[in-house]
C-alpha positions as CSV (number, residue, x, y, z in Angstrom):
1,M,36.1,-4.4,20.5
2,V,32.5,-3.5,21.5
3,Q,32.2,-1.4,24.6
4,R,29.7,-2.7,27.2
5,N,26.6,-0.7,27.8
6,T,27.2,1.4,30.9
7,T,23.8,0.6,32.3
8,A,24.3,-3.2,31.9
9,A,27.8,-2.9,33.5
10,A,26.5,-0.9,36.4
11,N,23.7,-3.4,37.0
12,E,26.2,-6.3,36.9
13,Q,28.6,-4.6,39.2
14,L,25.8,-3.9,41.7
15,A,24.5,-7.5,41.4
16,R,28.0,-8.8,42.3
17,Q,28.2,-6.6,45.3
18,I,24.8,-7.7,46.5
19,N,25.7,-11.4,45.9
20,Q,28.9,-11.0,47.9
21,E,27.2,-9.3,50.7
22,A,24.3,-11.7,50.9
23,R,26.6,-14.7,50.9
24,Q,29.0,-13.3,53.6
25,N,26.3,-11.9,55.9
26,P,23.2,-13.9,56.6
27,K,21.7,-10.8,58.3
28,S,21.9,-8.8,55.0
29,P,18.5,-7.5,53.8
30,Y,19.3,-9.4,50.5
31,A,20.1,-12.8,52.1
32,G,17.8,-15.4,50.8
33,K,15.9,-12.9,48.6
34,L,15.5,-12.3,44.9
35,V,16.7,-8.9,43.8
36,G,15.7,-6.7,40.7
37,I,18.0,-4.0,39.5
38,A,17.2,-1.4,36.9
39,N,19.5,1.4,35.7
40,G,22.1,0.7,38.3
41,K,19.7,0.8,41.3
42,V,17.9,-1.9,43.4
43,V,14.2,-1.5,42.7
44,V,12.8,-4.6,44.3
45,V,13.8,-7.2,46.9
46,A,11.2,-10.0,46.9
47,D,10.5,-13.7,47.6
48,S,9.1,-14.5,44.1
49,W,10.3,-14.0,40.6
50,K,6.8,-12.9,39.6
51,E,7.0,-10.0,42.1
52,V,10.5,-9.1,40.8
53,A,9.4,-9.2,37.2
54,E,6.2,-7.1,37.8
55,R,8.1,-4.4,39.7
56,L,10.9,-4.2,37.1
57,R,8.3,-3.8,34.3
58,Q,6.7,-1.0,36.2
59,V,10.1,0.9,36.7
60,E,11.8,0.0,33.5
61,P,10.1,-1.4,30.5
62,D,13.3,-2.1,28.6
63,P,14.7,-5.5,29.7
64,K,18.2,-4.6,28.5
65,K,18.4,-2.1,31.4
66,C,17.3,-4.7,34.0
67,Y,19.1,-7.4,35.9
68,C,17.8,-10.1,38.3
69,I,19.7,-12.3,40.8
70,E,19.1,-14.7,43.5
71,A,21.1,-12.9,46.1
72,S,22.5,-15.8,48.1
73,A,23.2,-18.1,45.1
74,D,26.7,-19.4,44.5
75,Y,27.2,-18.4,40.8
76,D,30.7,-19.8,40.8
77,R,29.6,-23.3,41.5
78,V,29.6,-25.6,38.4
79,E,26.8,-28.2,38.1
80,E,26.9,-31.0,35.5
81,I,23.9,-32.7,34.1
82,W,24.7,-36.2,33.0
83,R,21.4,-37.4,31.7
84,L,17.8,-36.5,31.7
85,T,15.6,-39.5,32.5
86,N,12.1,-38.1,32.6
87,H,10.6,-35.9,29.9
88,S,7.4,-34.0,30.4
89,Q,4.5,-34.8,28.1
90,A,5.1,-31.6,26.2
91,E,8.7,-32.5,25.5
92,K,7.8,-36.0,24.4
93,A,5.1,-34.6,22.0
94,W,7.6,-32.0,20.6
95,H,10.2,-34.7,20.0
96,A,7.7,-37.0,18.4
97,A,6.5,-34.2,16.0
98,S,10.1,-33.4,14.9
C-alpha cells in the first residue's frame, strides 16, 4: 500500500477543517471565500480563483504541495448530469473533427 504524501494529507485535513468551520459558522473568515493552502498552511483567502492561483504560485511553485477549496461548498452533495443539451462552438468543432 502506498503511503500518502504527508504534505498532501496535511493540506487535505486543513481543508476539511476550514470547510466544516465555514459551513457551520457564517461569521467565519472563510465563509463564502476561496481558500488556498500550501504545505499545511492557509496562504490565501480570496474572492476569485485567479487570486488564489497567483498567490499559491508565489508561495509554492509545486502544485502537488497545494490545495484549493471553496470554503462553504457542500462537498458531500451528489449532483447528477442527465444530458447536455447545448454544446459550445469549440466542442462542436472538436466532435466534428473526430
